[in-house]
C-alpha positions in Angstrom: 0.0 0.0 0.1 1.4 3.3 -1.0 0.3 6.3 1.1 0.4 9.9 0.1 0.0 12.7 2.6 -0.9 16.2 1.6 -2.2 19.4 3.1 0.7 20.4 5.3 2.1 23.9 5.4 2.8 27.0 7.4 -0.1 28.4 9.6 -0.3 30.9 12.3 -1.2 29.9 15.9 -4.9 29.4 16.3 -5.4 28.5 12.7 -6.5 25.3 11.1 -5.2 22.7 8.6 -6.7 19.6 7.1 -4.4 16.9 6.1 -5.2 14.2 3.6 -4.0 10.6 3.3 -4.7 8.8 0.1 -3.8 5.3 -1.0 -2.6 4.2 -4.3 -3.0 0.8 -5.6 -5.8 -0.4 -3.4 -8.7 0.8 -1.2 -8.4 1.2 2.6 -11.0 -1.6 3.1 -9.6 -4.1 5.7 -7.3 -1.4 7.0 -7.0 0.8 10.0 -5.6 4.2 9.0 -3.7 6.3 11.5 -2.1 9.6 11.9 1.2 10.2 13.8 3.5 13.1 14.1 7.2 13.5 14.9 8.8 16.7 16.0 12.6 17.2 15.9 14.3 15.2 18.6 11.1 13.6 19.7 9.5 10.2 19.4 6.8 9.6 16.7 3.5 10.3 18.5 0.1 8.7 17.8 -2.7 11.2 17.1 -5.7 9.4 15.8 -6.8 6.4 13.9 -9.9 5.1 12.1 -10.9 1.6 11.3 -12.0 1.8 7.6 -14.6 -1.0 7.7 -16.3 -0.4 11.1 -15.8 3.4 11.3 -14.5 3.1 14.8 -12.2 6.0 15.8 -9.7 6.5 18.4 -8.2 9.9 19.2 -5.2 10.3 21.6 -5.9 12.4 24.7 -3.4 15.0 23.3 -5.7 15.5 20.3 -9.1 15.4 21.7 -11.0 18.6 21.3 -8.7 20.0 18.6 -8.0 17.1 16.1 -10.6 15.0 14.3 -10.1 12.1 11.9 -12.6 11.3 9.2 -12.8 9.4 5.9 -14.3 9.8 2.5 -15.2 6.5 1.0 -15.7 7.7 -2.5 -12.3 9.3 -2.5 -10.5 6.6 -0.6 -9.1 9.3 1.6 -8.7 9.8 5.3 -8.5 13.3 6.7 -7.0 14.8 9.8 -8.7 18.1 10.7 -6.5 20.2 13.0 -8.0 23.2 14.7 -6.6 25.7 17.2 -3.1 24.9 16.2 -0.2 25.8 18.5 3.5 26.1 17.9 4.1 22.8 19.7 2.0 21.1 17.0 4.8 21.8 14.6 6.0 18.4 13.3 6.1 16.0 10.3 2.8 14.3 10.2 2.5 10.8 8.8 -0.3 8.5 7.9 0.1 4.8 8.3 -1.9 1.7 8.0 -2.3 -1.8 9.6 -4.6 -4.6 8.8 -7.8 -4.4 10.7 -8.8 -7.2 13.1 -12.4 -6.8 14.1 -13.0 -3.4 15.6 -9.4 -3.0 16.7 -7.7 0.3 16.3 -4.0 0.5 16.9 -2.4 3.4 18.8 1.2 2.4 18.7 3.5 2.8 15.9 4.8 -0.8 16.1 1.5 -2.3 14.7 1.5 0.0 11.7 3.2 -1.5 8.6 2.9 0.9 5.8 3.8 4.6 6.1 3.6 7.7 4.0 6.5 10.1 3.4 5.1 12.7 5.8 4.0 16.2 5.4 5.5 19.1 7.3 3.2 21.2 9.5 4.7 24.5 10.9 2.8 26.7 13.3 4.1 30.1 13.9 3.6 32.0 17.1 
């Protein structure tokens, strides 16, 4: 599965961005799609994930209230809507997938097998 992220960029604090994750070569059916981010010198951090088939969503506590994950079946695309952005949200954002097992949604990077190349998000103060 090839994943392509888009939608990153430079935004002022308090602004919003919507990231997109599209798959080439197949649909997201039978997969969980997750979003992670990695700031310089820090570990890759889980943000949110969605089970494509069941629609179950899991959002990390750090993202609740500001970040939302959604999907567009027709476009075979998963989105990460980010609101009220802060300078500490600056990072490279990655989407990733793992095979779904029932309603399970993974929240650790170890369970994700396919990764996109990442898209840079920079929030200025």
